[in-house]
Backbone as XML, in Angstrom:
<?xml version="1.0"?>
<chain id="A" units="angstrom">
  <residue number="1" name="MET">
    <atom name="N" x="-38.003" y="-41.966" z="-15.475"/>
    <atom name="CA" x="-38.781" y="-41.681" z="-15.007"/>
    <atom name="C" x="-40.048" y="-42.868" z="-14.800"/>
  </residue>
  <residue number="2" name="LYS">
    <atom name="N" x="-41.349" y="-42.810" z="-13.630"/>
    <atom name="CA" x="-42.076" y="-43.827" z="-13.477"/>
    <atom name="C" x="-43.135" y="-43.381" z="-14.239"/>
  </residue>
  <residue number="3" name="LYS">
    <atom name="N" x="-43.488" y="-44.635" z="-14.732"/>
    <atom name="CA" x="-45.006" y="-44.050" z="-15.231"/>
    <atom name="C" x="-46.062" y="-44.406" z="-14.768"/>
  </residue>
  <residue number="4" name="SER">
    <atom name="N" x="-47.383" y="-43.681" z="-15.461"/>
    <atom name="CA" x="-48.447" y="-43.537" z="-14.852"/>
    <atom name="C" x="-49.178" y="-44.842" z="-14.819"/>
  </residue>
  <residue number="5" name="ILE">
    <atom name="N" x="-49.990" y="-45.217" z="-14.623"/>
    <atom name="CA" x="-51.019" y="-46.423" z="-14.611"/>
    <atom name="C" x="-52.294" y="-46.418" z="-14.786"/>
  </residue>
  <residue number="6" name="PHE">
    <atom name="N" x="-52.849" y="-46.654" z="-15.987"/>
    <atom name="CA" x="-54.010" y="-46.566" z="-16.272"/>
    <atom name="C" x="-54.791" y="-47.546" z="-16.541"/>
  </residue>
  <residue number="7" name="TYR">
    <atom name="N" x="-55.846" y="-48.018" z="-15.256"/>
    <atom name="CA" x="-56.465" y="-48.981" z="-15.271"/>
    <atom name="C" x="-58.260" y="-49.123" z="-15.732"/>
  </residue>
  <residue number="8" name="HIS">
    <atom name="N" x="-58.693" y="-50.030" z="-16.483"/>
    <atom name="CA" x="-59.373" y="-50.165" z="-17.013"/>
    <atom name="C" x="-60.379" y="-51.208" z="-17.504"/>
  </residue>
  <residue number="9" name="ALA">
    <atom name="N" x="-61.564" y="-51.671" z="-17.584"/>
    <atom name="CA" x="-62.453" y="-53.241" z="-17.562"/>
    <atom name="C" x="-62.742" y="-53.276" z="-19.072"/>
  </residue>
  <residue number="10" name="GLY">
    <atom name="N" x="-62.437" y="-53.000" z="-19.692"/>
    <atom name="CA" x="-62.493" y="-52.951" z="-20.875"/>
    <atom name="C" x="-63.661" y="-52.507" z="-22.109"/>
  </residue>
  <residue number="11" name="CYS">
    <atom name="N" x="-64.790" y="-51.846" z="-21.175"/>
    <atom name="CA" x="-65.987" y="-50.700" z="-21.635"/>
    <atom name="C" x="-65.829" y="-50.081" z="-22.370"/>
  </residue>
  <residue number="12" name="PRO">
    <atom name="N" x="-67.139" y="-49.567" z="-23.461"/>
    <atom name="CA" x="-66.601" y="-48.501" z="-24.074"/>
    <atom name="C" x="-66.084" y="-46.899" z="-23.541"/>
  </residue>
  <residue number="13" name="VAL">
    <atom name="N" x="-66.415" y="-46.724" z="-22.545"/>
    <atom name="CA" x="-66.370" y="-45.696" z="-21.990"/>
    <atom name="C" x="-64.762" y="-45.759" z="-21.640"/>
  </residue>
  <residue number="14" name="CYS">
    <atom name="N" x="-64.279" y="-47.029" z="-20.799"/>
    <atom name="CA" x="-62.976" y="-47.218" z="-20.671"/>
    <atom name="C" x="-62.011" y="-47.046" z="-22.046"/>
  </residue>
  <residue number="15" name="VAL">
    <atom name="N" x="-62.291" y="-47.565" z="-23.229"/>
    <atom name="CA" x="-61.665" y="-47.869" z="-24.122"/>
    <atom name="C" x="-61.406" y="-46.598" z="-24.534"/>
  </residue>
  <residue number="16" name="SER">
    <atom name="N" x="-62.571" y="-45.465" z="-24.684"/>
    <atom name="CA" x="-62.653" y="-44.058" z="-25.213"/>
    <atom name="C" x="-61.357" y="-43.105" z="-23.942"/>
  </residue>
  <residue number="17" name="ALA">
    <atom name="N" x="-61.393" y="-43.389" z="-22.944"/>
    <atom name="CA" x="-60.971" y="-42.582" z="-22.105"/>
    <atom name="C" x="-59.327" y="-43.258" z="-22.316"/>
  </residue>
  <residue number="18" name="GLU">
    <atom name="N" x="-58.886" y="-44.823" z="-22.629"/>
    <atom name="CA" x="-57.412" y="-45.088" z="-22.904"/>
    <atom name="C" x="-57.034" y="-44.027" z="-23.897"/>
  </residue>
  <residue number="19" name="GLN">
    <atom name="N" x="-57.761" y="-44.020" z="-24.879"/>
    <atom name="CA" x="-57.242" y="-43.484" z="-25.924"/>
    <atom name="C" x="-56.617" y="-42.050" z="-26.108"/>
  </residue>
  <residue number="20" name="ASP">
    <atom name="N" x="-57.889" y="-41.512" z="-25.289"/>
    <atom name="CA" x="-57.488" y="-39.894" z="-25.059"/>
    <atom name="C" x="-56.620" y="-40.193" z="-24.080"/>
  </residue>
  <residue number="21" name="ILE">
    <atom name="N" x="-55.936" y="-40.757" z="-23.044"/>
    <atom name="CA" x="-55.026" y="-40.758" z="-21.634"/>
    <atom name="C" x="-53.621" y="-41.206" z="-22.866"/>
  </residue>
  <residue number="22" name="VAL">
    <atom name="N" x="-53.770" y="-41.756" z="-23.692"/>
    <atom name="CA" x="-52.289" y="-42.175" z="-24.414"/>
    <atom name="C" x="-52.162" y="-41.419" z="-25.957"/>
  </residue>
  <residue number="23" name="ASN">
    <atom name="N" x="-53.464" y="-40.388" z="-25.752"/>
    <atom name="CA" x="-52.738" y="-39.223" z="-26.973"/>
    <atom name="C" x="-52.415" y="-38.210" z="-26.242"/>
  </residue>
  <residue number="24" name="LEU">
    <atom name="N" x="-52.622" y="-38.202" z="-24.660"/>
    <atom name="CA" x="-52.201" y="-36.788" z="-23.804"/>
    <atom name="C" x="-50.706" y="-37.073" z="-23.373"/>
  </residue>
  <residue number="25" name="VAL">
    <atom name="N" x="-50.259" y="-38.564" z="-22.957"/>
    <atom name="CA" x="-48.974" y="-38.221" z="-22.171"/>
    <atom name="C" x="-48.198" y="-39.431" z="-23.098"/>
  </residue>
  <residue number="26" name="GLY">
    <atom name="N" x="-48.854" y="-39.776" z="-24.257"/>
    <atom name="CA" x="-48.212" y="-40.547" z="-24.665"/>
    <atom name="C" x="-47.816" y="-42.021" z="-24.734"/>
  </residue>
  <residue number="27" name="THR">
    <atom name="N" x="-48.094" y="-43.268" z="-25.110"/>
    <atom name="CA" x="-47.427" y="-44.765" z="-24.745"/>
    <atom name="C" x="-46.275" y="-44.996" z="-23.651"/>
  </residue>
  <residue number="28" name="GLU">
    <atom name="N" x="-45.564" y="-44.082" z="-24.265"/>
    <atom name="CA" x="-44.135" y="-44.605" z="-23.030"/>
    <atom name="C" x="-44.248" y="-44.362" z="-21.731"/>
  </residue>
  <residue number="29" name="ASN">
    <atom name="N" x="-45.220" y="-43.370" z="-21.534"/>
    <atom name="CA" x="-45.819" y="-42.744" z="-20.128"/>
    <atom name="C" x="-46.696" y="-43.374" z="-19.555"/>
  </residue>
  <residue number="30" name="VAL">
    <atom name="N" x="-47.221" y="-44.290" z="-19.842"/>
    <atom name="CA" x="-48.074" y="-44.665" z="-19.543"/>
    <atom name="C" x="-48.697" y="-46.632" z="-19.281"/>
  </residue>
  <residue number="31" name="GLU">
    <atom name="N" x="-48.746" y="-47.016" z="-18.643"/>
    <atom name="CA" x="-48.807" y="-48.775" z="-18.449"/>
    <atom name="C" x="-50.626" y="-48.712" z="-18.335"/>
  </residue>
  <residue number="32" name="ILE">
    <atom name="N" x="-50.859" y="-49.636" z="-19.576"/>
    <atom name="CA" x="-52.498" y="-49.858" z="-19.393"/>
    <atom name="C" x="-52.521" y="-50.923" z="-19.028"/>
  </residue>
  <residue number="33" name="VAL">
    <atom name="N" x="-53.969" y="-51.516" z="-17.865"/>
    <atom name="CA" x="-53.717" y="-52.332" z="-17.632"/>
    <atom name="C" x="-55.794" y="-52.571" z="-17.335"/>
  </residue>
  <residue number="34" name="ASN">
    <atom name="N" x="-56.162" y="-53.887" z="-18.370"/>
    <atom name="CA" x="-57.449" y="-53.969" z="-18.422"/>
    <atom name="C" x="-57.781" y="-54.855" z="-17.057"/>
  </residue>
  <residue number="35" name="ILE">
    <atom name="N" x="-57.629" y="-54.371" z="-15.891"/>
    <atom name="CA" x="-58.778" y="-55.462" z="-15.196"/>
    <atom name="C" x="-59.683" y="-56.192" z="-15.132"/>
  </residue>
  <residue number="36" name="GLY">
    <atom name="N" x="-60.505" y="-56.243" z="-16.338"/>
    <atom name="CA" x="-61.651" y="-57.431" z="-16.753"/>
    <atom name="C" x="-60.647" y="-58.433" z="-17.216"/>
  </residue>
  <residue number="37" name="GLN">
    <atom name="N" x="-59.678" y="-58.095" z="-17.399"/>
    <atom name="CA" x="-58.695" y="-59.320" z="-18.168"/>
    <atom name="C" x="-57.732" y="-59.936" z="-17.617"/>
  </residue>
  <residue number="38" name="ASP">
    <atom name="N" x="-57.248" y="-58.761" z="-17.017"/>
    <atom name="CA" x="-55.885" y="-59.189" z="-15.963"/>
    <atom name="C" x="-56.512" y="-59.346" z="-14.936"/>
  </residue>
  <residue number="39" name="ARG">
    <atom name="N" x="-57.139" y="-60.160" z="-14.193"/>
    <atom name="CA" x="-57.815" y="-60.239" z="-12.815"/>
    <atom name="C" x="-57.217" y="-60.034" z="-11.767"/>
  </residue>
  <residue number="40" name="ASN">
    <atom name="N" x="-55.937" y="-60.628" z="-11.639"/>
    <atom name="CA" x="-54.959" y="-60.520" z="-10.501"/>
    <atom name="C" x="-54.509" y="-59.257" z="-10.293"/>
  </residue>
  <residue number="41" name="ARG">
    <atom name="N" x="-54.561" y="-58.663" z="-10.988"/>
    <atom name="CA" x="-54.278" y="-56.915" z="-10.488"/>
    <atom name="C" x="-55.362" y="-55.706" z="-9.906"/>
  </residue>
  <residue number="42" name="ILE">
    <atom name="N" x="-56.446" y="-56.293" z="-9.842"/>
    <atom name="CA" x="-57.881" y="-55.938" z="-9.193"/>
    <atom name="C" x="-56.849" y="-55.010" z="-7.730"/>
  </residue>
  <residue number="43" name="SER">
    <atom name="N" x="-56.476" y="-56.308" z="-7.218"/>
    <atom name="CA" x="-56.090" y="-55.646" z="-5.394"/>
    <atom name="C" x="-55.234" y="-54.766" z="-5.836"/>
  </residue>
  <residue number="44" name="GLU">
    <atom name="N" x="-54.077" y="-54.530" z="-6.640"/>
    <atom name="CA" x="-53.173" y="-53.634" z="-6.860"/>
    <atom name="C" x="-53.791" y="-52.200" z="-7.041"/>
  </residue>
  <residue number="45" name="ALA">
    <atom name="N" x="-54.720" y="-52.410" z="-7.659"/>
    <atom name="CA" x="-55.634" y="-51.421" z="-8.070"/>
    <atom name="C" x="-56.099" y="-50.686" z="-6.823"/>
  </residue>
  <residue number="46" name="GLU">
    <atom name="N" x="-57.128" y="-51.449" z="-5.973"/>
    <atom name="CA" x="-57.353" y="-51.316" z="-4.674"/>
    <atom name="C" x="-56.922" y="-50.575" z="-4.273"/>
  </residue>
  <residue number="47" name="LYS">
    <atom name="N" x="-55.289" y="-51.403" z="-3.792"/>
    <atom name="CA" x="-54.480" y="-50.900" z="-2.886"/>
    <atom name="C" x="-53.861" y="-49.560" z="-3.601"/>
  </residue>
  <residue number="48" name="ALA">
    <atom name="N" x="-53.477" y="-48.842" z="-4.757"/>
    <atom name="CA" x="-53.090" y="-48.014" z="-4.963"/>
    <atom name="C" x="-54.604" y="-46.672" z="-5.243"/>
  </residue>
  <residue number="49" name="GLY">
    <atom name="N" x="-55.923" y="-47.059" z="-4.503"/>
    <atom name="CA" x="-57.075" y="-46.278" z="-4.746"/>
    <atom name="C" x="-58.097" y="-45.826" z="-5.475"/>
  </residue>
  <residue number="50" name="VAL">
    <atom name="N" x="-58.082" y="-46.906" z="-6.239"/>
    <atom name="CA" x="-59.000" y="-46.797" z="-7.292"/>
    <atom name="C" x="-60.035" y="-47.442" z="-6.681"/>
  </residue>
  <residue number="51" name="ASN">
    <atom name="N" x="-61.253" y="-46.913" z="-7.129"/>
    <atom name="CA" x="-62.380" y="-46.908" z="-6.659"/>
    <atom name="C" x="-63.672" y="-47.465" z="-7.896"/>
  </residue>
  <residue number="52" name="SER">
    <atom name="N" x="-63.038" y="-47.131" z="-8.667"/>
    <atom name="CA" x="-64.062" y="-47.172" z="-10.022"/>
    <atom name="C" x="-62.867" y="-47.249" z="-11.489"/>
  </residue>
  <residue number="53" name="VAL">
    <atom name="N" x="-63.315" y="-47.701" z="-12.567"/>
    <atom name="CA" x="-62.884" y="-47.792" z="-13.595"/>
    <atom name="C" x="-63.011" y="-46.551" z="-14.745"/>
  </residue>
  <residue number="54" name="PRO">
    <atom name="N" x="-63.115" y="-46.006" z="-15.372"/>
    <atom name="CA" x="-61.386" y="-45.990" z="-15.600"/>
    <atom name="C" x="-60.807" y="-44.988" z="-14.513"/>
  </residue>
  <residue number="55" name="ALA">
    <atom name="N" x="-59.604" y="-45.183" z="-14.562"/>
    <atom name="CA" x="-59.208" y="-44.117" z="-13.860"/>
    <atom name="C" x="-56.772" y="-44.814" z="-14.059"/>
  </residue>
  <residue number="56" name="LEU">
    <atom name="N" x="-56.747" y="-43.487" z="-13.544"/>
    <atom name="CA" x="-55.332" y="-43.275" z="-13.422"/>
    <atom name="C" x="-54.450" y="-43.008" z="-12.401"/>
  </residue>
  <residue number="57" name="VAL">
    <atom name="N" x="-53.272" y="-43.789" z="-12.107"/>
    <atom name="CA" x="-52.750" y="-43.665" z="-11.204"/>
    <atom name="C" x="-50.978" y="-42.955" z="-11.160"/>
  </residue>
  <residue number="58" name="THR">
    <atom name="N" x="-51.000" y="-41.684" z="-10.787"/>
    <atom name="CA" x="-49.701" y="-41.015" z="-11.566"/>
    <atom name="C" x="-48.349" y="-41.295" z="-10.958"/>
  </residue>
  <residue number="59" name="PRO">
    <atom name="N" x="-47.451" y="-41.374" z="-11.404"/>
    <atom name="CA" x="-46.425" y="-41.475" z="-10.649"/>
    <atom name="C" x="-46.180" y="-41.357" z="-9.139"/>
  </residue>
  <residue number="60" name="ASN">
    <atom name="N" x="-46.513" y="-40.051" z="-8.677"/>
    <atom name="CA" x="-46.654" y="-39.939" z="-7.317"/>
    <atom name="C" x="-47.393" y="-40.375" z="-6.431"/>
  </residue>
  <residue number="61" name="GLY">
    <atom name="N" x="-48.270" y="-41.430" z="-7.163"/>
    <atom name="CA" x="-49.642" y="-41.468" z="-6.178"/>
    <atom name="C" x="-50.495" y="-41.212" z="-6.394"/>
  </residue>
  <residue number="62" name="ASN">
    <atom name="N" x="-51.011" y="-39.869" z="-7.112"/>
    <atom name="CA" x="-52.155" y="-39.626" z="-7.109"/>
    <atom name="C" x="-53.074" y="-40.728" z="-7.993"/>
  </residue>
  <residue number="63" name="THR">
    <atom name="N" x="-54.627" y="-40.739" z="-7.378"/>
    <atom name="CA" x="-55.452" y="-41.366" z="-8.303"/>
    <atom name="C" x="-57.000" y="-40.808" z="-8.708"/>
  </residue>
  <residue number="64" name="LEU">
    <atom name="N" x="-56.357" y="-40.476" z="-9.992"/>
    <atom name="CA" x="-57.479" y="-39.769" z="-11.329"/>
    <atom name="C" x="-58.669" y="-40.606" z="-11.361"/>
  </residue>
  <residue number="65" name="HIS">
    <atom name="N" x="-59.820" y="-40.460" z="-11.076"/>
    <atom name="CA" x="-61.032" y="-41.392" z="-11.536"/>
    <atom name="C" x="-61.447" y="-40.259" z="-12.732"/>
  </residue>
  <residue number="66" name="ILE">
    <atom name="N" x="-61.648" y="-40.881" z="-14.016"/>
    <atom name="CA" x="-62.006" y="-40.417" z="-14.807"/>
    <atom name="C" x="-63.356" y="-41.097" z="-15.396"/>
  </residue>
  <residue number="67" name="ASN">
    <atom name="N" x="-64.457" y="-40.369" z="-15.711"/>
    <atom name="CA" x="-65.475" y="-40.779" z="-15.767"/>
    <atom name="C" x="-65.975" y="-41.546" z="-14.905"/>
  </residue>
  <residue number="68" name="PHE">
    <atom name="N" x="-66.743" y="-42.592" z="-15.602"/>
    <atom name="CA" x="-67.339" y="-43.843" z="-14.848"/>
    <atom name="C" x="-67.903" y="-44.914" z="-15.410"/>
  </residue>
  <residue number="69" name="GLY">
    <atom name="N" x="-67.047" y="-45.842" z="-15.709"/>
    <atom name="CA" x="-67.564" y="-46.967" z="-16.282"/>
    <atom name="C" x="-67.908" y="-48.130" z="-15.430"/>
  </residue>
  <residue number="70" name="ALA">
    <atom name="N" x="-67.217" y="-48.039" z="-14.485"/>
    <atom name="CA" x="-67.477" y="-49.287" z="-13.380"/>
    <atom name="C" x="-67.037" y="-49.344" z="-12.196"/>
  </residue>
  <residue number="71" name="SER">
    <atom name="N" x="-67.471" y="-49.705" z="-10.944"/>
    <atom name="CA" x="-66.937" y="-49.913" z="-9.528"/>
    <atom name="C" x="-66.346" y="-51.092" z="-9.593"/>
  </residue>
  <residue number="72" name="ILE">
    <atom name="N" x="-65.141" y="-51.062" z="-8.768"/>
    <atom name="CA" x="-64.403" y="-52.103" z="-8.470"/>
    <atom name="C" x="-65.378" y="-53.144" z="-8.108"/>
  </residue>
  <residue number="73" name="ALA">
    <atom name="N" x="-66.556" y="-53.112" z="-7.430"/>
    <atom name="CA" x="-66.670" y="-54.094" z="-6.698"/>
    <atom name="C" x="-67.667" y="-54.894" z="-8.058"/>
  </residue>
  <residue number="74" name="ASP">
    <atom name="N" x="-68.303" y="-54.247" z="-9.186"/>
    <atom name="CA" x="-68.697" y="-54.375" z="-10.351"/>
    <atom name="C" x="-67.479" y="-55.197" z="-11.164"/>
  </residue>
  <residue number="75" name="VAL">
    <atom name="N" x="-66.694" y="-54.868" z="-11.185"/>
    <atom name="CA" x="-65.390" y="-55.617" z="-12.095"/>
    <atom name="C" x="-65.350" y="-57.011" z="-11.218"/>
  </residue>
  <residue number="76" name="LYS">
    <atom name="N" x="-65.161" y="-57.088" z="-9.881"/>
    <atom name="CA" x="-64.760" y="-58.004" z="-9.330"/>
    <atom name="C" x="-65.846" y="-59.232" z="-9.418"/>
  </residue>
  <residue number="77" name="GLY">
    <atom name="N" x="-67.229" y="-58.576" z="-9.570"/>
    <atom name="CA" x="-68.237" y="-59.378" z="-9.773"/>
    <atom name="C" x="-68.804" y="-60.070" z="-8.723"/>
  </residue>
</chain>
């Protein structure tokens, strides 16, 4: 099974959501991407439909925005 991808920027809202996602789906089912640190993956997140973080992209391509930590524009700086 293809993994979901959880994009975040390292803020407290994002870290809290990351812990909840991992507890819900398990570490083996989700790839965690901190685009605040791994900035070369911002364009990948944008192509997947991520407008703000934290966000979860499911294996079938649905983008689920969780809470609101920061817009992609804010992360890009």
